[in-house]
C-alpha positions as CSV (number, residue, x, y, z in Angstrom):
1,M,-12.7,189.9,-117.4
2,Q,-10.3,189.4,-120.4
3,S,-7.2,187.4,-120.0
4,I,-3.7,187.7,-120.7
5,L,-0.8,185.1,-120.9
6,I,2.6,186.5,-121.0
7,V,5.4,184.0,-122.2
8,E,8.7,185.7,-120.6
9,D,11.7,184.0,-118.9
10,E,13.1,186.7,-117.4
11,E,11.2,186.4,-114.1
12,A,11.7,190.4,-113.3
13,I,10.0,191.4,-116.9
14,S,7.0,189.1,-116.4
15,R,6.2,190.3,-112.9
16,V,6.1,194.0,-113.7
17,L,4.0,193.5,-116.9
18,S,1.7,191.2,-114.6
19,A,1.2,194.0,-112.1
20,Y,0.5,196.5,-114.9
21,L,-1.6,194.5,-116.6
22,R,-3.6,193.4,-113.3
23,K,-4.1,197.2,-112.4
24,A,-5.6,197.6,-115.8
25,G,-8.3,195.2,-114.8
26,F,-6.8,192.1,-116.8
27,S,-6.4,188.6,-115.3
28,V,-2.9,187.4,-116.1
29,T,-1.4,183.9,-116.6
30,R,2.6,183.6,-116.6
31,A,4.5,180.8,-118.3
32,S,8.4,180.7,-118.3
33,D,9.1,179.0,-121.6
34,G,7.5,177.9,-124.9
35,R,6.3,174.7,-124.1
36,A,4.7,175.8,-120.9
37,A,2.8,178.5,-122.9
38,L,1.6,176.3,-125.5
39,E,0.1,173.9,-122.7
40,S,-1.5,176.7,-121.1
41,F,-2.9,178.2,-124.1
42,T,-4.6,174.6,-124.9
43,L,-5.9,174.3,-121.5
44,N,-7.1,177.8,-121.3
45,P,-7.0,179.7,-124.2
46,P,-6.6,183.8,-123.1
47,S,-7.7,186.9,-124.9
48,L,-4.2,187.9,-126.0
49,I,-0.6,186.6,-125.5
50,L,2.2,188.5,-124.7
51,L,5.1,186.6,-126.4
52,D,8.8,186.8,-126.0
53,V,11.3,185.7,-128.7
54,M,14.3,184.2,-127.0
55,M,13.3,181.4,-124.8
56,P,14.4,177.8,-123.8
57,N,12.8,174.7,-125.1
58,M,10.8,176.3,-127.7
59,D,11.3,180.0,-129.1
60,G,8.7,182.9,-129.8
61,F,8.6,182.4,-133.4
62,E,8.1,178.5,-133.2
63,L,5.3,179.1,-130.6
64,L,3.6,181.5,-133.0
65,T,3.4,178.9,-135.8
66,H,1.9,176.7,-133.4
67,I,-0.8,179.2,-132.4
68,R,-1.5,180.3,-135.6
69,A,-2.1,176.8,-136.7
70,K,-4.8,176.2,-134.3
71,S,-6.0,179.8,-133.3
72,S,-6.4,183.7,-134.4
73,C,-5.5,184.5,-130.8
74,P,-4.1,188.1,-130.8
75,V,-0.4,188.0,-130.2
76,I,1.9,191.1,-128.9
77,M,5.8,189.8,-129.5
78,L,8.0,191.6,-127.0
79,T,11.7,191.1,-127.7
80,A,15.1,192.5,-127.2
81,R,15.6,191.7,-130.8
82,G,14.3,194.9,-132.6
83,G,15.9,194.5,-135.9
84,I,13.5,195.1,-139.1
85,K,14.2,191.4,-140.2
86,D,13.2,190.1,-136.5
87,R,9.9,192.4,-136.8
88,L,9.0,191.6,-140.1
89,A,9.5,187.7,-139.3
90,G,7.2,188.2,-136.2
91,L,4.8,190.1,-138.4
92,D,4.7,187.7,-141.4
93,G,4.0,184.8,-138.9
94,G,1.1,186.6,-137.9
95,A,2.0,188.8,-134.9
96,D,-0.5,191.6,-133.9
97,D,2.3,194.1,-133.2
98,Y,6.1,194.0,-132.2
99,M,7.6,195.8,-129.1
100,S,11.1,195.9,-128.5
101,K,12.8,196.0,-125.4
102,P,13.5,198.0,-123.3
103,F,9.9,199.5,-123.1
104,I,7.6,201.2,-121.0
105,P,4.9,198.8,-119.1
106,E,2.1,201.5,-119.5
107,E,2.8,201.6,-123.2
108,V,2.6,197.8,-123.3
109,V,-0.8,198.1,-121.6
110,A,-1.9,200.7,-124.1
111,R,-0.9,198.4,-127.1
112,V,-3.0,195.4,-125.6
113,K,-5.9,197.6,-125.1
114,A,-5.9,198.8,-128.6
115,V,-5.3,195.4,-129.9
116,L,-8.1,194.1,-128.4
117,R,-10.1,196.5,-129.7
118,R,-9.5,195.7,-133.0
119,P,-12.0,192.9,-133.4
120,S,-15.0,195.2,-133.3
121,Q,-13.6,197.6,-135.4
122,W,-14.8,196.8,-138.7
123,S,-18.6,195.0,-137.3
124,D,-21.2,196.9,-138.8
125,G,-24.1,194.9,-136.9
126,S,-25.5,192.7,-139.3
127,R,-24.1,192.6,-143.0
128,K,-23.7,189.5,-144.5
129,R,-22.4,189.3,-148.5
130,H,-21.2,186.6,-150.9
131,F,-18.2,187.1,-153.2
132,G,-19.0,184.1,-155.3
133,S,-18.2,181.3,-153.0
134,L,-16.2,183.5,-150.5
135,F,-18.6,184.4,-147.9
136,V,-18.1,187.3,-145.3
137,D,-19.9,187.7,-142.0
138,Y,-19.1,191.3,-141.0
139,S,-20.9,191.0,-137.8
140,A,-19.8,187.9,-136.2
141,R,-16.0,188.7,-137.8
142,S,-16.0,185.4,-139.9
143,V,-15.0,184.4,-143.4
144,F,-16.2,181.2,-145.6
145,L,-14.5,179.7,-148.3
146,N,-16.8,176.8,-150.2
147,G,-18.2,176.4,-147.0
148,A,-15.2,176.1,-144.7
149,E,-14.0,178.9,-142.1
150,V,-10.9,180.6,-143.4
151,S,-8.8,181.0,-140.0
152,L,-7.3,184.5,-139.9
153,S,-5.3,186.3,-137.2
154,P,-7.4,189.3,-135.9
155,R,-5.5,192.3,-138.0
156,D,-5.3,190.4,-141.2
157,M,-9.2,189.7,-140.6
158,S,-9.5,193.7,-139.9
159,V,-7.8,194.1,-143.3
160,L,-10.0,191.8,-145.2
161,L,-12.9,193.1,-144.1
162,F,-12.1,196.9,-144.9
163,L,-11.1,195.6,-148.5
164,A,-14.6,193.7,-148.5
165,E,-16.2,196.8,-147.2
166,R,-15.1,198.6,-150.3
167,P,-14.7,195.9,-153.1
168,N,-13.7,197.1,-156.1
169,Q,-12.2,200.2,-154.5
170,I,-8.5,201.0,-154.3
171,C,-7.2,201.4,-150.8
172,T,-3.6,202.7,-150.1
173,R,-1.1,201.7,-147.4
174,D,-1.7,204.7,-145.6
175,Q,-5.4,204.1,-145.3
176,L,-4.7,200.5,-144.4
177,L,-2.2,201.7,-141.6
178,E,-4.5,204.8,-140.4
179,H,-7.7,202.3,-139.9
180,V,-6.2,198.9,-139.4
181,W,-2.7,199.7,-137.6
182,E,-4.1,203.1,-136.0
183,M,-2.5,206.3,-136.3
184,D,0.3,205.6,-133.5
185,Y,1.9,202.6,-135.4
186,D,5.2,203.5,-136.3
187,G,6.8,200.5,-138.0
188,S,7.2,199.8,-141.9
189,D,4.7,200.2,-144.2
190,R,5.6,196.6,-145.4
191,A,3.6,195.1,-142.6
192,V,0.5,195.8,-145.1
193,D,2.4,194.2,-148.1
194,L,3.0,191.1,-145.3
195,S,-0.9,191.0,-144.8
196,I,-1.9,190.8,-147.9
197,K,0.6,188.1,-148.6
198,R,-0.8,186.2,-145.9
199,L,-4.7,186.5,-147.1
200,R,-3.8,185.7,-150.7
201,Q,-2.3,182.2,-149.0
202,A,-5.8,182.2,-147.1
203,L,-7.7,182.4,-150.1
204,S,-5.5,180.4,-152.6
205,H,-8.6,178.4,-153.2
206,W,-11.0,181.2,-154.1
207,P,-11.5,181.0,-158.1
208,A,-10.0,184.0,-160.0
209,S,-13.1,184.3,-162.0
210,E,-15.3,185.2,-159.0
211,G,-12.7,187.7,-157.3
212,E,-9.0,188.1,-155.9
213,I,-7.1,190.8,-153.9
214,R,-5.1,192.9,-156.5
215,T,-2.2,195.0,-156.4
216,L,-2.5,198.5,-157.8
217,R,1.5,199.3,-158.3
218,G,2.5,202.8,-156.3
219,T,-1.2,203.0,-155.3
220,G,-2.3,200.2,-153.1
221,Y,-4.5,197.3,-153.0
222,Q,-8.4,196.2,-154.1
223,L,-10.4,193.3,-153.6
224,W,-11.7,192.8,-156.7
225,T,-15.2,191.0,-157.4
226,N,-16.7,189.9,-160.8
């Protein structure tokens, strides 16, 4: 059974989400502040985290930073702060999705299922490939650079695998949004740019002579390899 950690300081919202998620077949753990959530996450890592932003002791953005330092566990942010700056801050910090309050509980459950489906989306069962010192294992959804595993969020991993399955081909933002963010994504295509930015940071030690993620202005992105 997949487990969900709900990090929400409003008891009523936490209870409603918990009820709907349990009805959908998930096990649920709840935390009412950032520190309690971090402790719960460390002791019993969940399959996915529903994360509020405005909380006592440690806000959602700070907690997300701690989580991303050690794990690629999927995170969906739930918050009343729905402005574009906050959405981009969450996505840039490594969140996999971002929903504004008020929300419909059934939609939250649908988003949870959609995000949890993504890890297997680009697995082809057996393929492994070297791009110089960059090693991509498609079936295991893992990436190694100079022998060390590269930690990526599930969505950033999906972007990298999508590009790596099409080396030296141009992939448009619309293609990435459709295949990685899925058809029902209603956010800004800036999310693609932020994901590419994080990937470049994660692959900063990949020699440019072996390959790089290139931007084709007005067109899209390309995993260029020599």
